[in-house]
N, C-alpha and C positions, 0 to 999 in steps of 0.2 A: 168725630173726625168728619169733616165735609167730604162730599163725593170728589170733589177737585183734589184734596189732600191724599185721599185713598188712592186715586188714579195716579198721583205723582209718586206715591210710596212704591205703588205696584210696578210702575215703570222704571223707576231707580232700582228695584230689586232685580228686575227682569234683566236689565242693562249688566248688572253686577254678575249675574249668573251666566249671561252670555259671554261676558268678557273673561271672565274665569275659565269658561270652557274653551274659548278661542285660545287664550294663552296655554292651556294644557294641550291642545292639539298641535300648536306651533313650537312648543318647547323642544329643544334638542334631546335627543334621547342619549342615554349613556352609551357609550361604544361597547360592542358585542366583546366578550372575552376571545382573545386571539385562540385559534385552534392548536390543540398540542401537535407539536412536531411529529411527523411519521417516522416510526424508527426505521433505519435501513434495513433493507433485506438481508437476511443472513447469508453468507456466501457458503458454499460447499467447504467441508473440512479440507484444511490445508490449503486453501486459497483465500484471496481477498476480493473484494468487490473490484470490477474494472476500473473505478476511478480512484482506488486506494493510494495509487501512486503519487496523487498530486498533494497529499499530506506527508509524503517522504521527505525528512530532511535533506537539505542540501550537504553533501559530503564531497570533500576532496579525493582525489587518487591516493594520496599518501595516506589519509585516515581509512580507506577502504583496506589498503594492504596492512596498516598497523593493527586494524580490528581483525583481519583475517590471521594474523600471526597469533594472536591471544590464545586460539583454540589449540595451538600446537603443544601449549604446556599447561592448558587451564586444568587439566586432570591431575593434579598433584604433581606436576613436572612431566606429564605425559600428554599425549593427544587426546582430545574428546572423542570416545568409542562413537562407532557408527551406528545409527539406527533409524529405521522408518517409523517406528512408533514412540521412541521415548523424546523427553525433552531435556535440555541441559539447564544448569541452575539459572541461567539467564533467560530462560523462556522460549528459546528458540529450538526447534526440532533438530535432531542430531543427524539428519540426512543432508544430501549435498545441497538441495536447495534452501533447508533451514539455515545453513552454514553461510551460504551467500547471501542471505536475508540478513543475518546477524551482521555480516561484513559491511553491507550497504546501509545498516540502519533503519531497515524496514520495519513495519510493526511487526510485533511477535504473534503468532509463532512464524510467521513468514509464509508467502505464497510458494505454492509448489513449483516445479519446474515448468511445467506448461503454462502456468499462469506468468510466471517471470517472463516467457516468450510471449505470450498472446494479451495480456491485460494490460499493456501499456507501461510496464516498469522499465522495459528496455525498447530499443529500436535496431534494426538490423543494420549491420554496417559490413564493409568487406574484411576479409582476413587481414589482408595488408595494411588495414587502418587500425588494428588493434592497439590500444595503449594500456599501460598497467593500471588494473582496477575494471577493466572491460571482461566481458564473460564470453566463453564458449559453450553453447547450449546445444544439446540433443534432445527434442522433446517430441518427437514424431513416431512415438510407439505407445501402444494402448497399455503397456506394462511399465510400472514405476522401476522394475528391474533393469530395463533397457533404455532409460532416460538419465542424463546426466547433466551438470553443469559444474565448470571449473572457472577460477578467477585467473585470469592472464596477468602474469607478472612481468614478462619480459621476452623477447626473441632470444633463444639460445645459440643460434648462429647467425651469420650474416647471409645465408641463403634462404633463411627464414623457413625451414624445414621442420623445426621444432621449437618450442616456446616452454618457459618456466611457468609454473601455476600452482594455485592453492586450491585443494579440494577436500571433501569429506567422502570418502571411500570406503566401501564395505569390506569388512576384513582388516582395514588398516586405521580407519578413523582419519583424523585431520592430517593432512601431509602437504608438503612442497615437493612437487615432482615434475619432471620433464615429459611433456606429451606432444603428440603431433595431431591430436584431434582436430578435423575440419582443414587441415593443411591440402589434402589431395581434393577436397570438394565433393567427395563421394560417399563418406561415411555417415552422413546425416547430422554432423555437427557444423554449427555456423557461429559467426561473431555477432555480439550484440553490445550494444552501450546502454548502460543503465541512464535512464532519464535525470536522475536525480544527483548525478556526478558532475561535478564542476571542471571546466577545462577539457 
């Protein structure tokens, strides 16, 4: 092989190596695998994350009341017994807030009374604006024994001094009862409208 041929062969080989290197450096790289989703932070027992209400299904007032009625006879024709620690067959807690969560179709086992009031599941309204399916809540106590929530069913008189309601009550279980909680504005009970309710 002549000197010129050797030189041409060397230059061609060098060009090929440099070209291959350049292509390797400029070729698009494969996309990185997406990061695994971060698991949501666990909420305290008996509560849900503050934004859990956003996933709550839309529900009509008639559906809320129809669901509330089911626990009046769900226990073989009798009311579901009250309990702050037990869960009914449908997965909801057997206390007042578990019952309300069931009626509203919220995620099981349901937020507690404080979460129903504070975590975006409801918004405060005036007592005079209560409509069937709305709630009357007392949640300003550090003890669960002094917190309560009932489902408003309608005014019991034209003066609006009492109303009919569904509740899960200690010693009684599920019941439909007349109450005046919140009417005088001094007993810690206030009216709230569930955000997932239609109308």
